[in-house]
N, C-alpha and C positions, 0 to 999 in steps of 0.2 A: 847620552841617552843610547850609544850603542851598544856600548860595554854592559849598560843597564839589564838591555832588554835581550842581550848576551846572555850573562849571567841568570836571565829570568827562565829562559828557555835550555839553558843548560839543569837548571833545578830540574824544572816540568820532564828533559829527559829522566833523569833519574828517580824521580818519584814514578813515572810510569816502567822504569825497567825493576824495577822494587817489584812493585803490582804482577809485573808478568812473572817474576821469582816467586810469587805467590803462590801465583796460579799454576805454575809448574806443580809445583809441592802438594797441591791439594791433588793435581792429576795423575802423579805416578803410583797412585792406585784405586784404578777406576770403579772397582766394586766392591769397595766399601765406601759409605755417601760417608760426607763430612758435616759431623754436629756442632754446630757453633755450642761452647757454653761458656757462659758469661757468672763471672766471679771479680771479687773484690779486686785479691791478691796482696792485700792488707788487711787481714784477718787470722792471726796464727792463732792458736796450729792447725786454721780448717784450710786455709787461704792464705799462701804467702812465699816470697823469692826466699829464699835457699844465701844465707850471708854469703856464703862462697864462688857457689856455682852461677847466681842472682839466677839458678832456675825456678819455675813457678814450682810449690809443691803445697801438700799439707793433706791433712786425711778426707773433705771433699774433693779434693785435685785428684788423691789416689782411686777412691772411690769407682768416682765420674771413669777414672782410666780405664781401670777392673772392668769398667760396666761395657764399655765401646771393647774392650778385647773380648767378652763372652758376645754382645749384640752385632760385631762384626763394623762399628763405625771405626770412622777418621777422625780426630776432634781438634778441632783448631778452639783455643782458647780467647775469651777476649773480654778485657779485664777492664773494666769500670766503677765506680762511685756506688755506692748500694742502692742511694735514690736515685740515679740511674737506670736501674737494672731490669727491674720490674717495665719502664718504658723501652729497652730495647727488644725484649722482651714482643711486646704489643706491637712494635713498630717494624717485627722480623728482624732483624740487627743480628740477633742471635734465635739459638732454638730448645737451650732448657739453660737453667737456674741452677748450678753446683756451690752453695753457697750460702747453708745451714737455715733453710728457709722453712717458717715452722708454722705449723698447720693453724689458719684459722678459718672460721667461714666465709670470710669474704674472699678468700682465696682461692676455699674449694667451689664457690659458685663460678669464679670464672675464670678459674686454672685449670690444665690438670696436673694431678699431683700422683707423685709415684708413692710408693710404698714407703713406709717406715725405715729408715735405716741408721738414725741416731734417738738415742732419748737424754734429756738435760732436762735440766730445771731454771728456774731463774733468781736471781742471788738479790740482794738489795746491799750496794759497797758505799760507806760513809766515807771523809777524812779520817784517819785513826782516832780514836779518843772524843768523837763528836757526838757527843751523848744526845745532843738532838736528836736525829733518825736512828731509830731500835727498829718500825717497824713500817709495814703500807702504810699505815696511817698517819705514817709522821711524813710524810712524803707531801700532804696538804698543802697546799699556799708557797711550796718549795720548790728549785729549780734541778731538773736533772738533765742530764747529759746520754743520748741515742739518736742512732739515725731517726729516722723520724717517720719512715712508714718502717719500721720496726714491729715486731711483735710485744716489745717490753717496753716502746714507747705508748702502745696501747694500753700497758698495764701502770705506769707510769701517767698516764692522763687518769684515767679513770678513779689512780688515786687520791687526784685533785693536783700533783704535779705540773709547774711549767716544761714543756722539752724545749731544752736547746741543740738545736738538730747540730751532729757531725758524722764526720767521715765512718768515725771506726773506732773500737774501744781505749785505744792509746791518745787518739784524740780526748777523748772523754778525760779518760785517767788524768790527762794534763791538766783540765778545764778541775778536776776536783780537789786535784793536789793547791792547784794556783787560789784557789776558793772563788773561781766564777759561777760555780753549782755547787748545789750540796747533794748531791747524790749521784748514784748512779744503778740501774735496773738492767742487768746483761744474765747472759750465760754462763752458769757457774763455771763450765770447761772454759772458757773464754779468760775469764778473770783468773783462775786458779793456772793459766797459764802465763797470763801480764805476770803477776806477782813472782811467779817461778823464775820466769826467763830476765827479769828486770831489776828482781832481789826489792824492791819496795818495798818500807814500811810508813809509807808517809796515807797509805789507802788498807781500805780492812773490810772482810763482809762479815757483814753484822747481822743476816739474818736470810731469812728464805721468801722468795716476790710469790706466794701464794702457795699452795701444795700442791696446783696440776703440775704435771709431768709434762713438759714439750717435747712436739715430736719435731722431726725437722723431717723433708723430700725434697725431693726432685721435683722443679719446675716446669710445667709446657704448658704451650698454649692448647687451647681446647680443644684443638683442630687436627690437632697435632697428636691423634691416638693409637698410631701406628707406630711410631718415635717411648709412648710412654708406656706400652704394652712390651715391646724389645727391653724399657727398661727395668719394669718390673720381672719378667720375666728372669732377664740376666741377675737383680738384686737378689734374685729369691734362691737362684743357683751359687752365690755368693756366698747367702749365707748359709746354706747347706754345708757346701765343702768347708767351712771355714773360714776364708778370707777376709769377709768382715771384721770378725774376730782377731783376726791376725793385725789387721790394720787399725783396729782400735786399739789394742794392745800394744802395737808399737807409739801409736801417739799420747794413750793416755795411762798404758798400764791398767786397764779396764776394759770390760766388754760394755761399750755405751751403745751397741747397737740393737741390744736384745735391752726390754725396761727390768729395770731392777737389775743392771746388768754389774753393777758397783759403783760405789764413786773415783771417778779420775782421780789417779795418782800423779800432782804433778809435781811433784818436790826438787827434781832433777833438776826441771826446766832445759829450756836448747843454748843454756848457759850465757854470757854476757858480754861485751867486746865493748875493748874501750874507744874513747871519741876518733881516736887516729884510725883505729884499724876500721871504724865504719866509715871515715872518709875517703881513705883507701879504696875501699870494694863499694863506693858509690860513684866517685869519679869518672871512670870510664863511662857507665851506665847513662850519667846525666851526660856527659858529651858527646855519646851517639846519640841520644834524645833531641841535642842541641843540634846538629851536624845531619840529623837524617827527617827533622820532624818541624823544629822549630825555627832553622833559618831558611828552608823551601817552603814551608806555612807562609813566613812574613815575607818574602823575596815574590812568591808567586799573588800573595793577597794584594799585596800594594802595587803592583803591575800592574792588575786587571782592574780595582778600586784605584788608580789614576786616570785609567783610558774612562771608564766611568763615570770619576765626576768631570773628566773636562765636556763629557757630553749631557751631564747634568745642567752642568753651571752654563753652555751655551745654552743651552733649553730654556733657563732660569733669567738669561738677557735679552729672551728673543721677544718681540713684539707680538708675535703669533701665540695665544691662548692655549690654544689649545695642545701648546710645547710648556709654556711658561709652567700652567695651572699644575701638570701630573710630575712638573719637577721639582715644583714648592710642596707640594705634597709626599714625597718622596724622601724629600730632606725631614720635614716635620714629623715623618716616621719614625727614621732612625732616629736621627736626632734625641727623639720623645722617649725613646722606649730603650731597656737595656740590652746588650749585647749579649749576655746572658740566655736570655729572651729570645731573643731573634737567631741563638745559635740552636736553641731548643726548637724553634718552631722548623729548621729547615733541615734539623735532623732528625727528631721524632715528629713533627705533626705533617710535613709535605710528605709520608710514606702512608698517612692515612687518605689521600686524595692522588694516591697512584706515583709520584713522586720519588723515588727511594736512591740517594747517593752513598757511595763510601764513607767513611768515617775523613778521609782526607779532602773529600773533595766538596762537603759537604762544610767543611771547614771553612774552606777557601771560597766560597759562596757566600755564608755569613760574614766571614771578616770583610770580603770584596766588596759588600754592598754596606757594612759599615763603613770602612775605609772615605768612600763613591760619596756618602751622605755627608760625611765632617768637614773633607778633603774639595767638595763641589761649593762652598761654600766658600774654603779661601781661594778659590780660585777665581773665582765669580768677583771678588773683593779685588782681587789682583788686575784681572781684566781691565775691571770700572776704574782702578786706578791709572790707568794711562790715558793719557789727555784726551779728549772727544776730536780734537785739532788733527790727530794721528791719523782717524779715522777718516776726514774730510783732503787732507794729502795726498793719501794713499788714493782715495776716490780721482783724485784732480788730474795722477797720472795712468791713469786707466786700470787699476788693482780693483779686482771682483772681492767681493766678502771674504771668500774663502783663502784667497792672495793675501790678503790683508790682515787675516788672524797669523797666519802660518809666518808670514817673511816679517812684518811690522809688528804687531802686537802683543803676541804667545810667549817674542822670546825678550819683551820688555816687562812684561808680567812674570814670566818667569825667577826674574828677578827677584824680585819682590815675593811670590810663593814660596820661594825657598826653605827659610829659617819656618813657618809653620809647618808646610808639609812633612816639616822633617821632623818638629817633634809628631804629628800624626805618624812617623815610621816609626820611631821610637816608644810611644804608645800600644802601637798594632804587635810588636817584639813583646812585648811584658804581656799585652792581653791575651796573646796563645797559650798561656799560660791554665788558657781555661780549657785547653783544646781536650784535656782529660772526662770533663762531660762529655764528649762525641767518643769517644772508646780509643783519643789515640794518648800514646805513649810518648810524651814532648819531656824537656829535661824537668819540668816542673813535676809532672806527675812519676818522674824516673827518684826524685827526693821524696816524695810522697811516699812510695816503697819500703824505701830504704828506713822514713824515720816510724813506718807502721811497724815496720819488724825491730828494732833498734833502740825506739824510743829517742832517738836525739834530735831532736825536733829543732832547739837553738842552731847548731853545728850545720846539721844538713841544709837547714831552707837558708841560712847565712850563706853559704857554698853554693845553693841555687843560684842567688842573690847575685852574690862576686861573679858565676857567669853570662850573667845578664848586665850587669851593671859594664862586664868588660867590651862586648859587645858594640851598648850603647856608648862608650868610651870612642869605640872606632867607627860608629855612624856619624857621631858629633864630628868626627875630626876630618871623616870628608864630606860632609857639610860644609867646614868652617875653608874648606879647600876648594868645591864649586861655587862656593860664595865669590873667594878670591878669583875665579875664573869669568867670573858672571860680571867682575867690577872692573875688567881691563878696560873696559872701553867704557868708560862713565866720566863724564868729566866733574873733576871735585875742585 
């Protein structure tokens, strides 16, 4: 137990040290306000990671960096899934979205939208040779794949399609290639980039998704009018001095920063890498995500969760209803709701009532509560498995309730509880892969970033699974050793 506590304390100190370093970095330029930019990091050519340097780059990234230089901002990029990016803005986790946000009436009413910096149009994508789909009308009753909150999802729904939610275009393309969906509606530039960079002939553009031009903007909260004004002034200056045109030519070999600037020429693409090269490039970032986020998050959440679980278990078996009732309700709520929903409530919901936690702390809170809900029942059953005569014997020698628990009951219950609690620990380790929805770049998120850029889903996700498996094997070995240690004094 002392070794476990020591490990948990060490992990906490490392996390706090990392947070301190971040704070120092942000304080290096006190005259430049820190602006947090929300972006996917998995949407080439707009927002993605360079396969060699692993640096976040892309058209949208360079545009917002150029704006920051003009406006005097210091940028802090926050990467998250598309469907979580607007909740992050609403809850104050980020200050601006730079991720090809299309203009529509609902967004114009709710958010502060900048001047347009990209013009594009939607296209319909089908499996090569699938003659059933030629126009938007053919999508009625069929299934398309896109980010559920994007403009293209609305276009598909309006055409009568059922939308299957995905994180990005590469996942959508994989579903279409595998025959799991019938079509995709998306931005022509993203589709052309995908076809050029992967060399895929499995899917094809069949036509336009309507005649309207789509306008992409930066998105701010309504009350951030100062930032919006600064961004618009910077965009005007960048358009006037040719910076936007230069960036557009760099990524698309056409000027998509003005209406009718020409069709993007992405025939050369970004180059396709072989599978082993992709794995070599992703192995180290995935390991860093494992060591810096996945393991500390697991250790802290499990340690805190066990303490809470013990308290809840003792309350559950208490004869006082004022303790037992709330404990039963807590267990029922935790076990009766999905962990993902609990994460969203803690991270995106609580800020609306004034409780705002940074991503790591929010994840620790959610995971610890989840562990407590399940482990409490394990500990309660282990305590109840100890014969009641043990309590009576302890009372006859003058031991109080607390002493009886500490010296007599809990040591015996521990032996019974170790196997199921170990299963809880293993489940927690794997559940940390949900951390990306609360802006954490852990092991699996690194795999997602690499897969979005390379389209090597099987290799990268299998490699991520190997990382998890190795850690789980090590934990299982530790469980076996602990069980052996606890069995030493058991009569057989």
